[in-house]
Biopython code that builds the backbone (N, CA, C, O; Angstrom):
import numpy as np
from Bio.PDB.StructureBuilder import StructureBuilder

atoms = [
    (1, "MET", "N", (-0.602, -6.121, -5.598)),
    (1, "MET", "CA", (0.447, -5.311, -6.175)),
    (1, "MET", "C", (0.160, -3.845, -5.839)),
    (1, "MET", "O", (-0.993, -3.415, -5.804)),
    (2, "ARG", "N", (1.207, -3.112, -5.598)),
    (2, "ARG", "CA", (1.061, -1.689, -5.332)),
    (2, "ARG", "C", (1.703, -0.908, -6.472)),
    (2, "ARG", "O", (2.806, -1.220, -6.923)),
    (3, "LEU", "N", (0.985, 0.112, -6.923)),
    (3, "LEU", "CA", (1.469, 0.942, -8.026)),
    (3, "LEU", "C", (1.859, 2.304, -7.509)),
    (3, "LEU", "O", (1.234, 2.834, -6.591)),
    (4, "ASN", "N", (2.888, 2.866, -8.098)),
    (4, "ASN", "CA", (3.299, 4.196, -7.691)),
    (4, "ASN", "C", (3.249, 5.184, -8.847)),
    (4, "ASN", "O", (2.531, 6.178, -8.741)),
    (5, "PRO", "N", (3.966, 4.971, -9.943)),
    (5, "PRO", "CA", (3.952, 5.992, -10.989)),
    (5, "PRO", "C", (2.645, 5.988, -11.782)),
    (5, "PRO", "O", (1.928, 4.990, -11.834)),
    (6, "VAL", "N", (2.371, 7.103, -12.378)),
    (6, "VAL", "CA", (1.164, 7.277, -13.180)),
    (6, "VAL", "C", (1.116, 6.247, -14.304)),
    (6, "VAL", "O", (0.046, 5.721, -14.608)),
    (7, "ALA", "N", (2.245, 5.953, -14.918)),
    (7, "ALA", "CA", (2.281, 4.991, -16.027)),
    (7, "ALA", "C", (1.743, 3.630, -15.593)),
    (7, "ALA", "O", (1.032, 2.976, -16.356)),
    (8, "ALA", "N", (2.067, 3.206, -14.402)),
    (8, "ALA", "CA", (1.594, 1.913, -13.913)),
    (8, "ALA", "C", (0.082, 1.921, -13.717)),
    (8, "ALA", "O", (-0.591, 0.939, -14.028)),
    (9, "VAL", "N", (-0.447, 3.015, -13.208)),
    (9, "VAL", "CA", (-1.889, 3.133, -13.018)),
    (9, "VAL", "C", (-2.591, 3.158, -14.372)),
    (9, "VAL", "O", (-3.621, 2.506, -14.547)),
    (10, "MET", "N", (-2.046, 3.900, -15.326)),
    (10, "MET", "CA", (-2.637, 3.956, -16.662)),
    (10, "MET", "C", (-2.605, 2.580, -17.322)),
    (10, "MET", "O", (-3.545, 2.205, -18.023)),
    (11, "SER", "N", (-1.543, 1.838, -17.104)),
    (11, "SER", "CA", (-1.436, 0.489, -17.654)),
    (11, "SER", "C", (-2.513, -0.419, -17.062)),
    (11, "SER", "O", (-3.122, -1.211, -17.781)),
    (12, "LEU", "N", (-2.748, -0.307, -15.766)),
    (12, "LEU", "CA", (-3.782, -1.091, -15.108)),
    (12, "LEU", "C", (-5.153, -0.778, -15.702)),
    (12, "LEU", "O", (-5.925, -1.690, -16.001)),
    (13, "ILE", "N", (-5.454, 0.492, -15.871)),
    (13, "ILE", "CA", (-6.742, 0.909, -16.430)),
    (13, "ILE", "C", (-6.879, 0.409, -17.862)),
    (13, "ILE", "O", (-7.930, -0.107, -18.242)),
    (14, "SER", "N", (-5.837, 0.556, -18.647)),
    (14, "SER", "CA", (-5.851, 0.103, -20.033)),
    (14, "SER", "C", (-6.101, -1.403, -20.109)),
    (14, "SER", "O", (-6.884, -1.862, -20.940)),
    (15, "SER", "N", (-5.449, -2.156, -19.259)),
    (15, "SER", "CA", (-5.637, -3.610, -19.231)),
    (15, "SER", "C", (-7.065, -3.988, -18.849)),
    (15, "SER", "O", (-7.647, -4.903, -19.431)),
    (16, "ALA", "N", (-7.614, -3.294, -17.888)),
    (16, "ALA", "CA", (-8.990, -3.575, -17.467)),
    (16, "ALA", "C", (-9.965, -3.350, -18.616)),
    (16, "ALA", "O", (-10.870, -4.157, -18.826)),
    (17, "GLU", "N", (-9.789, -2.267, -19.358)),
    (17, "GLU", "CA", (-10.675, -1.977, -20.489)),
    (17, "GLU", "C", (-10.484, -2.998, -21.605)),
    (17, "GLU", "O", (-11.460, -3.431, -22.218)),
    (18, "THR", "N", (-9.249, -3.383, -21.872)),
    (18, "THR", "CA", (-8.971, -4.375, -22.913)),
    (18, "THR", "C", (-9.544, -5.737, -22.526)),
    (18, "THR", "O", (-10.154, -6.412, -23.355)),
    (19, "ASP", "N", (-9.354, -6.138, -21.284)),
    (19, "ASP", "CA", (-9.865, -7.430, -20.819)),
    (19, "ASP", "C", (-11.387, -7.476, -20.851)),
    (19, "ASP", "O", (-11.971, -8.477, -21.266)),
    (20, "SER", "N", (-12.028, -6.404, -20.418)),
    (20, "SER", "CA", (-13.491, -6.410, -20.415)),
    (20, "SER", "C", (-14.036, -6.374, -21.848)),
    (20, "SER", "O", (-15.069, -6.985, -22.124)),
    (21, "ALA", "N", (-13.365, -5.675, -22.754)),
    (21, "ALA", "CA", (-13.793, -5.676, -24.165)),
    (21, "ALA", "C", (-13.689, -7.087, -24.743)),
    (21, "ALA", "O", (-14.579, -7.524, -25.472)),
    (22, "ALA", "N", (-12.623, -7.793, -24.427)),
    (22, "ALA", "CA", (-12.459, -9.174, -24.897)),
    (22, "ALA", "C", (-13.556, -10.072, -24.326)),
    (22, "ALA", "O", (-14.087, -10.933, -25.028)),
    (23, "PHE", "N", (-13.889, -9.873, -23.065)),
    (23, "PHE", "CA", (-14.969, -10.628, -22.434)),
    (23, "PHE", "C", (-16.260, -10.442, -23.217)),
    (23, "PHE", "O", (-16.947, -11.417, -23.521)),
    (24, "TYR", "N", (-16.597, -9.196, -23.546)),
    (24, "TYR", "CA", (-17.843, -8.918, -24.264)),
    (24, "TYR", "C", (-17.817, -9.463, -25.691)),
    (24, "TYR", "O", (-18.835, -9.956, -26.177)),
    (25, "ARG", "N", (-16.673, -9.383, -26.367)),
    (25, "ARG", "CA", (-16.566, -9.953, -27.725)),
    (25, "ARG", "C", (-16.786, -11.464, -27.696)),
    (25, "ARG", "O", (-17.498, -12.011, -28.538)),
    (26, "GLU", "N", (-16.178, -12.125, -26.736)),
    (26, "GLU", "CA", (-16.343, -13.574, -26.605)),
    (26, "GLU", "C", (-17.797, -13.943, -26.328)),
    (26, "GLU", "O", (-18.318, -14.895, -26.909)),
    (27, "ARG", "N", (-18.447, -13.200, -25.454)),
    (27, "ARG", "CA", (-19.852, -13.485, -25.123)),
    (27, "ARG", "C", (-20.766, -13.188, -26.312)),
    (27, "ARG", "O", (-21.762, -13.884, -26.509)),
    (28, "ALA", "N", (-20.449, -12.189, -27.088)),
    (28, "ALA", "CA", (-21.249, -11.882, -28.282)),
    (28, "ALA", "C", (-21.214, -13.055, -29.255)),
    (28, "ALA", "O", (-22.210, -13.349, -29.915)),
    (29, "ALA", "N", (-20.075, -13.718, -29.341)),
    (29, "ALA", "CA", (-19.945, -14.866, -30.240)),
    (29, "ALA", "C", (-20.723, -16.079, -29.718)),
    (29, "ALA", "O", (-21.208, -16.891, -30.506)),
    (30, "HIS", "N", (-20.839, -16.200, -28.404)),
    (30, "HIS", "CA", (-21.517, -17.358, -27.815)),
    (30, "HIS", "C", (-23.024, -17.183, -27.655)),
    (30, "HIS", "O", (-23.762, -18.165, -27.569)),
    (31, "PHE", "N", (-23.475, -15.936, -27.616)),
    (31, "PHE", "CA", (-24.896, -15.678, -27.379)),
    (31, "PHE", "C", (-25.445, -14.764, -28.471)),
    (31, "PHE", "O", (-25.448, -13.543, -28.314)),
    (32, "PRO", "N", (-25.909, -15.346, -29.573)),
    (32, "PRO", "CA", (-26.410, -14.539, -30.697)),
    (32, "PRO", "C", (-27.527, -13.566, -30.298)),
    (32, "PRO", "O", (-27.642, -12.479, -30.862)),
    (33, "GLU", "N", (-28.335, -13.964, -29.334)),
    (33, "GLU", "CA", (-29.440, -13.096, -28.911)),
    (33, "GLU", "C", (-28.944, -11.851, -28.172)),
    (33, "GLU", "O", (-29.687, -10.881, -28.026)),
    (34, "MET", "N", (-27.702, -11.873, -27.708)),
    (34, "MET", "CA", (-27.119, -10.744, -26.989)),
    (34, "MET", "C", (-25.989, -10.093, -27.781)),
    (34, "MET", "O", (-25.314, -9.193, -27.282)),
    (35, "LYS", "N", (-25.786, -10.549, -29.017)),
    (35, "LYS", "CA", (-24.636, -10.111, -29.811)),
    (35, "LYS", "C", (-24.571, -8.594, -29.964)),
    (35, "LYS", "O", (-23.508, -7.998, -29.789)),
    (36, "GLU", "N", (-25.694, -7.971, -30.287)),
    (36, "GLU", "CA", (-25.689, -6.525, -30.505)),
    (36, "GLU", "C", (-25.266, -5.774, -29.245)),
    (36, "GLU", "O", (-24.443, -4.861, -29.312)),
    (37, "LEU", "N", (-25.815, -6.150, -28.121)),
    (37, "LEU", "CA", (-25.505, -5.474, -26.858)),
    (37, "LEU", "C", (-24.044, -5.700, -26.457)),
    (37, "LEU", "O", (-23.332, -4.747, -26.139)),
    (38, "PHE", "N", (-23.599, -6.966, -26.472)),
    (38, "PHE", "CA", (-22.234, -7.258, -26.074)),
    (38, "PHE", "C", (-21.220, -6.635, -27.037)),
    (38, "PHE", "O", (-20.159, -6.180, -26.610)),
    (39, "SER", "N", (-21.537, -6.613, -28.316)),
    (39, "SER", "CA", (-20.636, -5.983, -29.289)),
    (39, "SER", "C", (-20.523, -4.486, -29.031)),
    (39, "SER", "O", (-19.442, -3.909, -29.149)),
    (40, "ALA", "N", (-21.638, -3.863, -28.679)),
    (40, "ALA", "CA", (-21.622, -2.425, -28.361)),
    (40, "ALA", "C", (-20.781, -2.162, -27.117)),
    (40, "ALA", "O", (-20.016, -1.198, -27.077)),
    (41, "TRP", "N", (-20.918, -3.008, -26.109)),
    (41, "TRP", "CA", (-20.124, -2.839, -24.895)),
    (41, "TRP", "C", (-18.645, -3.048, -25.175)),
    (41, "TRP", "O", (-17.802, -2.330, -24.638)),
    (42, "ALA", "N", (-18.323, -4.035, -26.020)),
    (42, "ALA", "CA", (-16.921, -4.271, -26.374)),
    (42, "ALA", "C", (-16.337, -3.047, -27.068)),
    (42, "ALA", "O", (-15.220, -2.629, -26.763)),
    (43, "ALA", "N", (-17.084, -2.478, -27.992)),
    (43, "ALA", "CA", (-16.617, -1.286, -28.708)),
    (43, "ALA", "C", (-16.440, -0.107, -27.750)),
    (43, "ALA", "O", (-15.480, 0.656, -27.861)),
    (44, "GLU", "N", (-17.363, 0.030, -26.824)),
    (44, "GLU", "CA", (-17.279, 1.115, -25.843)),
    (44, "GLU", "C", (-16.035, 0.964, -24.969)),
    (44, "GLU", "O", (-15.337, 1.944, -24.711)),
    (45, "ASN", "N", (-15.759, -0.242, -24.520)),
    (45, "ASN", "CA", (-14.579, -0.453, -23.680)),
    (45, "ASN", "C", (-13.289, -0.219, -24.454)),
    (45, "ASN", "O", (-12.330, 0.318, -23.901)),
    (46, "LYS", "N", (-13.248, -0.612, -25.719)),
    (46, "LYS", "CA", (-12.061, -0.333, -26.544)),
    (46, "LYS", "C", (-11.894, 1.176, -26.724)),
    (46, "LYS", "O", (-10.772, 1.681, -26.741)),
    (47, "LYS", "N", (-12.999, 1.887, -26.857)),
    (47, "LYS", "CA", (-12.939, 3.344, -26.982)),
    (47, "LYS", "C", (-12.380, 3.964, -25.694)),
    (47, "LYS", "O", (-11.557, 4.877, -25.748)),
    (48, "PHE", "N", (-12.825, 3.468, -24.551)),
    (48, "PHE", "CA", (-12.310, 3.961, -23.271)),
    (48, "PHE", "C", (-10.810, 3.698, -23.162)),
    (48, "PHE", "O", (-10.044, 4.554, -22.718)),
    (49, "GLU", "N", (-10.406, 2.490, -23.578)),
    (49, "GLU", "CA", (-8.989, 2.134, -23.516)),
    (49, "GLU", "C", (-8.160, 3.075, -24.389)),
    (49, "GLU", "O", (-7.065, 3.484, -24.000)),
    (50, "LYS", "N", (-8.672, 3.411, -25.545)),
    (50, "LYS", "CA", (-7.983, 4.346, -26.443)),
    (50, "LYS", "C", (-7.877, 5.733, -25.797)),
    (50, "LYS", "O", (-6.844, 6.396, -25.893)),
    (51, "ARG", "N", (-8.945, 6.156, -25.148)),
    (51, "ARG", "CA", (-8.934, 7.470, -24.480)),
    (51, "ARG", "C", (-7.927, 7.512, -23.335)),
    (51, "ARG", "O", (-7.255, 8.522, -23.130)),
    (52, "VAL", "N", (-7.826, 6.425, -22.600)),
    (52, "VAL", "CA", (-6.851, 6.363, -21.508)),
    (52, "VAL", "C", (-5.448, 6.568, -22.065)),
    (52, "VAL", "O", (-4.670, 7.359, -21.530)),
    (53, "LYS", "N", (-5.129, 5.857, -23.135)),
    (53, "LYS", "CA", (-3.805, 5.994, -23.735)),
    (53, "LYS", "C", (-3.592, 7.393, -24.305)),
    (53, "LYS", "O", (-2.515, 7.967, -24.142)),
    (54, "GLN", "N", (-4.600, 7.947, -24.971)),
    (54, "GLN", "CA", (-4.464, 9.296, -25.523)),
    (54, "GLN", "C", (-4.246, 10.313, -24.411)),
    (54, "GLN", "O", (-3.434, 11.228, -24.548)),
    (55, "THR", "N", (-4.958, 10.153, -23.332)),
    (55, "THR", "CA", (-4.798, 11.073, -22.202)),
    (55, "THR", "C", (-3.398, 10.975, -21.627)),
    (55, "THR", "O", (-2.746, 11.987, -21.368)),
    (56, "TYR", "N", (-2.950, 9.762, -21.432)),
    (56, "TYR", "CA", (-1.619, 9.584, -20.860)),
    (56, "TYR", "C", (-0.544, 10.158, -21.771)),
    (56, "TYR", "O", (0.279, 10.961, -21.331)),
    (57, "PHE", "N", (-0.543, 9.752, -23.039)),
    (57, "PHE", "CA", (0.506, 10.194, -23.946)),
    (57, "PHE", "C", (0.359, 11.658, -24.349)),
    (57, "PHE", "O", (1.348, 12.313, -24.679)),
    (58, "GLY", "N", (-0.869, 12.174, -24.324)),
    (58, "GLY", "CA", (-1.091, 13.552, -24.731)),
    (58, "GLY", "C", (-0.972, 14.574, -23.622)),
    (58, "GLY", "O", (-0.760, 15.758, -23.886)),
    (59, "VAL", "N", (-1.107, 14.127, -22.377)),
    (59, "VAL", "CA", (-1.166, 15.078, -21.257)),
    (59, "VAL", "C", (-0.050, 14.872, -20.245)),
    (59, "VAL", "O", (0.566, 15.838, -19.794)),
    (60, "ILE", "N", (0.209, 13.642, -19.892)),
    (60, "ILE", "CA", (1.194, 13.370, -18.853)),
    (60, "ILE", "C", (2.603, 13.571, -19.407)),
    (60, "ILE", "O", (2.954, 13.029, -20.455)),
    (61, "THR", "N", (3.388, 14.342, -18.700)),
    (61, "THR", "CA", (4.765, 14.598, -19.112)),
    (61, "THR", "C", (5.719, 13.893, -18.166)),
    (61, "THR", "O", (5.318, 13.400, -17.112)),
    (62, "ASP", "N", (6.975, 13.852, -18.549)),
    (62, "ASP", "CA", (7.972, 13.231, -17.678)),
    (62, "ASP", "C", (8.050, 13.939, -16.332)),
    (62, "ASP", "O", (8.279, 13.300, -15.305)),
    (63, "ALA", "N", (7.862, 15.241, -16.333)),
    (63, "ALA", "CA", (7.924, 15.994, -15.077)),
    (63, "ALA", "C", (6.815, 15.557, -14.131)),
    (63, "ALA", "O", (7.046, 15.371, -12.937)),
    (64, "ILE", "N", (5.611, 15.393, -14.670)),
    (64, "ILE", "CA", (4.504, 14.946, -13.831)),
    (64, "ILE", "C", (4.738, 13.506, -13.411)),
    (64, "ILE", "O", (4.548, 13.146, -12.249)),
    (65, "GLU", "N", (5.149, 12.694, -14.359)),
    (65, "GLU", "CA", (5.383, 11.273, -14.086)),
    (65, "GLU", "C", (6.382, 11.077, -12.954)),
    (65, "GLU", "O", (6.203, 10.203, -12.107)),
    (66, "SER", "N", (7.412, 11.872, -12.942)),
    (66, "SER", "CA", (8.462, 11.661, -11.946)),
    (66, "SER", "C", (8.143, 12.277, -10.586)),
    (66, "SER", "O", (8.798, 11.942, -9.599)),
    (67, "THR", "N", (7.157, 13.166, -10.511)),
    (67, "THR", "CA", (6.869, 13.817, -9.234)),
    (67, "THR", "C", (5.498, 13.478, -8.670)),
    (67, "THR", "O", (5.201, 13.837, -7.530)),
    (68, "PHE", "N", (4.671, 12.810, -9.424)),
    (68, "PHE", "CA", (3.317, 12.508, -8.977)),
    (68, "PHE", "C", (3.165, 11.008, -8.786)),
    (68, "PHE", "O", (3.636, 10.219, -9.605)),
    (69, "SER", "N", (2.516, 10.624, -7.720)),
    (69, "SER", "CA", (2.274, 9.195, -7.511)),
    (69, "SER", "C", (0.894, 9.002, -6.905)),
    (69, "SER", "O", (0.220, 9.955, -6.515)),
    (70, "PHE", "N", (0.506, 7.771, -6.841)),
    (70, "PHE", "CA", (-0.766, 7.410, -6.244)),
    (70, "PHE", "C", (-0.552, 6.821, -4.857)),
    (70, "PHE", "O", (-1.347, 5.999, -4.400)),
    (71, "ALA", "N", (0.501, 7.230, -4.195)),
    (71, "ALA", "CA", (0.808, 6.795, -2.832)),
    (71, "ALA", "C", (0.689, 5.281, -2.701)),
    (71, "ALA", "O", (0.013, 4.762, -1.813)),
    (72, "GLN", "N", (1.361, 4.597, -3.606)),
    (72, "GLN", "CA", (1.354, 3.137, -3.569)),
    (72, "GLN", "C", (-0.061, 2.557, -3.642)),
    (72, "GLN", "O", (-0.471, 1.784, -2.776)),
    (73, "LEU", "N", (-0.797, 2.939, -4.685)),
    (73, "LEU", "CA", (-2.146, 2.436, -4.911)),
    (73, "LEU", "C", (-2.163, 0.912, -4.873)),
    (73, "LEU", "O", (-1.404, 0.258, -5.589)),
    (74, "ASP", "N", (-3.019, 0.359, -4.046)),
    (74, "ASP", "CA", (-3.144, -1.097, -3.935)),
    (74, "ASP", "C", (-4.093, -1.586, -5.016)),
    (74, "ASP", "O", (-5.262, -1.202, -5.050)),
    (75, "THR", "N", (-3.587, -2.429, -5.894)),
    (75, "THR", "CA", (-4.394, -2.891, -7.030)),
    (75, "THR", "C", (-5.197, -4.143, -6.739)),
    (75, "THR", "O", (-5.921, -4.619, -7.613)),
    (76, "SER", "N", (-5.092, -4.684, -5.553)),
    (76, "SER", "CA", (-5.800, -5.931, -5.263)),
    (76, "SER", "C", (-7.307, -5.782, -5.443)),
    (76, "SER", "O", (-7.984, -6.762, -5.752)),
    (77, "ASP", "N", (-7.841, -4.588, -5.257)),
    (77, "ASP", "CA", (-9.266, -4.349, -5.465)),
    (77, "ASP", "C", (-9.585, -3.935, -6.893)),
    (77, "ASP", "O", (-10.749, -3.713, -7.226)),
    (78, "CYS", "N", (-8.573, -3.827, -7.735)),
    (78, "CYS", "CA", (-8.766, -3.332, -9.096)),
    (78, "CYS", "C", (-8.741, -4.417, -10.162)),
    (78, "CYS", "O", (-8.971, -4.130, -11.337)),
    (79, "VAL", "N", (-8.469, -5.648, -9.778)),
    (79, "VAL", "CA", (-8.362, -6.731, -10.740)),
    (79, "VAL", "C", (-9.762, -7.164, -11.158)),
    (79, "VAL", "O", (-10.628, -7.412, -10.319)),
    (80, "ILE", "N", (-9.966, -7.250, -12.465)),
    (80, "ILE", "CA", (-11.264, -7.646, -12.996)),
    (80, "ILE", "C", (-11.202, -9.110, -13.411)),
    (80, "ILE", "O", (-10.367, -9.505, -14.224)),
    (81, "ASP", "N", (-12.094, -9.900, -12.842)),
    (81, "ASP", "CA", (-12.172, -11.318, -13.179)),
    (81, "ASP", "C", (-13.196, -11.490, -14.297)),
    (81, "ASP", "O", (-14.391, -11.289, -14.084)),
    (82, "THR", "N", (-12.735, -11.857, -15.473)),
    (82, "THR", "CA", (-13.628, -12.039, -16.616)),
    (82, "THR", "C", (-13.846, -13.510, -16.938)),
    (82, "THR", "O", (-14.402, -13.838, -17.986)),
    (83, "SER", "N", (-13.415, -14.395, -16.052)),
    (83, "SER", "CA", (-13.531, -15.824, -16.345)),
    (83, "SER", "C", (-14.959, -16.327, -16.123)),
    (83, "SER", "O", (-15.648, -15.934, -15.182)),
    (84, "LEU", "N", (-15.367, -17.203, -17.022)),
    (84, "LEU", "CA", (-16.658, -17.887, -16.936)),
    (84, "LEU", "C", (-16.491, -19.275, -17.525)),
    (84, "LEU", "O", (-15.620, -19.499, -18.365)),
    (85, "SER", "N", (-17.310, -20.188, -17.094)),
    (85, "SER", "CA", (-17.261, -21.521, -17.691)),
    (85, "SER", "C", (-17.845, -21.448, -19.101)),
    (85, "SER", "O", (-18.654, -20.572, -19.407)),
    (86, "GLY", "N", (-17.430, -22.359, -19.932)),
    (86, "GLY", "CA", (-17.906, -22.390, -21.313)),
    (86, "GLY", "C", (-19.396, -22.631, -21.430)),
    (86, "GLY", "O", (-20.000, -22.327, -22.458)),
    (87, "SER", "N", (-19.995, -23.180, -20.377)),
    (87, "SER", "CA", (-21.427, -23.481, -20.417)),
    (87, "SER", "C", (-22.261, -22.464, -19.636)),
    (87, "SER", "O", (-23.398, -22.757, -19.266)),
    (88, "ALA", "N", (-21.721, -21.299, -19.386)),
    (88, "ALA", "CA", (-22.437, -20.273, -18.610)),
    (88, "ALA", "C", (-23.718, -19.867, -19.327)),
    (88, "ALA", "O", (-23.743, -19.726, -20.550)),
    (89, "SER", "N", (-24.770, -19.684, -18.557)),
    (89, "SER", "CA", (-26.056, -19.257, -19.115)),
    (89, "SER", "C", (-26.038, -17.762, -19.410)),
    (89, "SER", "O", (-25.156, -17.037, -18.950)),
    (90, "VAL", "N", (-27.017, -17.316, -20.176)),
    (90, "VAL", "CA", (-27.136, -15.885, -20.466)),
    (90, "VAL", "C", (-27.265, -15.103, -19.164)),
    (90, "VAL", "O", (-26.664, -14.039, -19.020)),
    (91, "GLN", "N", (-28.039, -15.618, -18.220)),
    (91, "GLN", "CA", (-28.224, -14.939, -16.941)),
    (91, "GLN", "C", (-26.901, -14.806, -16.194)),
    (91, "GLN", "O", (-26.613, -13.755, -15.620)),
    (92, "THR", "N", (-26.107, -15.855, -16.200)),
    (92, "THR", "CA", (-24.798, -15.821, -15.540)),
    (92, "THR", "C", (-23.887, -14.799, -16.214)),
    (92, "THR", "O", (-23.154, -14.072, -15.542)),
    (93, "VAL", "N", (-23.937, -14.749, -17.534)),
    (93, "VAL", "CA", (-23.130, -13.773, -18.277)),
    (93, "VAL", "C", (-23.578, -12.356, -17.946)),
    (93, "VAL", "O", (-22.738, -11.474, -17.769)),
    (94, "LYS", "N", (-24.873, -12.124, -17.860)),
    (94, "LYS", "CA", (-25.387, -10.794, -17.506)),
    (94, "LYS", "C", (-24.913, -10.391, -16.111)),
    (94, "LYS", "O", (-24.532, -9.244, -15.882)),
    (95, "GLU", "N", (-24.941, -11.344, -15.186)),
    (95, "GLU", "CA", (-24.486, -11.058, -13.824)),
    (95, "GLU", "C", (-22.997, -10.742, -13.802)),
    (95, "GLU", "O", (-22.565, -9.832, -13.095)),
    (96, "LYS", "N", (-22.208, -11.492, -14.574)),
    (96, "LYS", "CA", (-20.763, -11.233, -14.643)),
    (96, "LYS", "C", (-20.510, -9.866, -15.275)),
    (96, "LYS", "O", (-19.643, -9.124, -14.812)),
    (97, "ALA", "N", (-21.260, -9.523, -16.334)),
    (97, "ALA", "CA", (-21.104, -8.221, -16.981)),
    (97, "ALA", "C", (-21.429, -7.096, -16.000)),
    (97, "ALA", "O", (-20.738, -6.077, -15.970)),
    (98, "SER", "N", (-22.468, -7.277, -15.206)),
    (98, "SER", "CA", (-22.821, -6.273, -14.200)),
    (98, "SER", "C", (-21.702, -6.123, -13.181)),
    (98, "SER", "O", (-21.362, -5.009, -12.783)),
    (99, "GLU", "N", (-21.131, -7.244, -12.761)),
    (99, "GLU", "CA", (-20.004, -7.222, -11.812)),
    (99, "GLU", "C", (-18.808, -6.484, -12.399)),
    (99, "GLU", "O", (-18.165, -5.694, -11.710)),
    (100, "ILE", "N", (-18.509, -6.740, -13.670)),
    (100, "ILE", "CA", (-17.381, -6.081, -14.338)),
    (100, "ILE", "C", (-17.606, -4.581, -14.384)),
    (100, "ILE", "O", (-16.702, -3.811, -14.059)),
    (101, "GLU", "N", (-18.791, -4.157, -14.780)),
    (101, "GLU", "CA", (-19.064, -2.728, -14.933)),
    (101, "GLU", "C", (-19.127, -2.002, -13.596)),
    (101, "GLU", "O", (-18.794, -0.819, -13.530)),
    (102, "LYS", "N", (-19.537, -2.665, -12.547)),
    (102, "LYS", "CA", (-19.566, -2.046, -11.215)),
    (102, "LYS", "C", (-18.156, -1.900, -10.655)),
    (102, "LYS", "O", (-17.886, -1.028, -9.828)),
    (103, "HIS", "N", (-17.272, -2.760, -11.116)),
    (103, "HIS", "CA", (-15.915, -2.781, -10.610)),
    (103, "HIS", "C", (-15.209, -1.526, -11.056)),
    (103, "HIS", "O", (-14.036, -1.331, -10.737)),
]
sb = StructureBuilder()
sb.init_structure("model")
sb.init_model(0)
sb.init_chain("A")
sb.init_seg("    ")
for serial, (resi, resn, name, xyz) in enumerate(atoms, 1):
    if name == "N":
        sb.init_residue(resn, " ", resi, " ")
    sb.init_atom(name, np.array(xyz, "f"), 0.0, 1.0, " ", f" {name:<3s}", serial, name[0])
structure = sb.get_structure()
């Protein structure tokens, strides 16, 4: 998918933060030994998502929205895969979390 207006890019970023926060919340429930760390990461990602929305609604105006674009930003490299099998090991979850954060 290609994005052009700022709103579409902000929506993509917001979704990525929301999806990764959900990933960490789910893993915290499945791995008690990692609950504190995953819960902290989930909270951090929700905070980032809130900041993205505050920035967009607080700073971006219709004038900027209508005249500024990301030159058809290709989102194919921006999709975050948070899927894991239900039987994933702690090590596999750590590797997936690292992949998400590097993305």
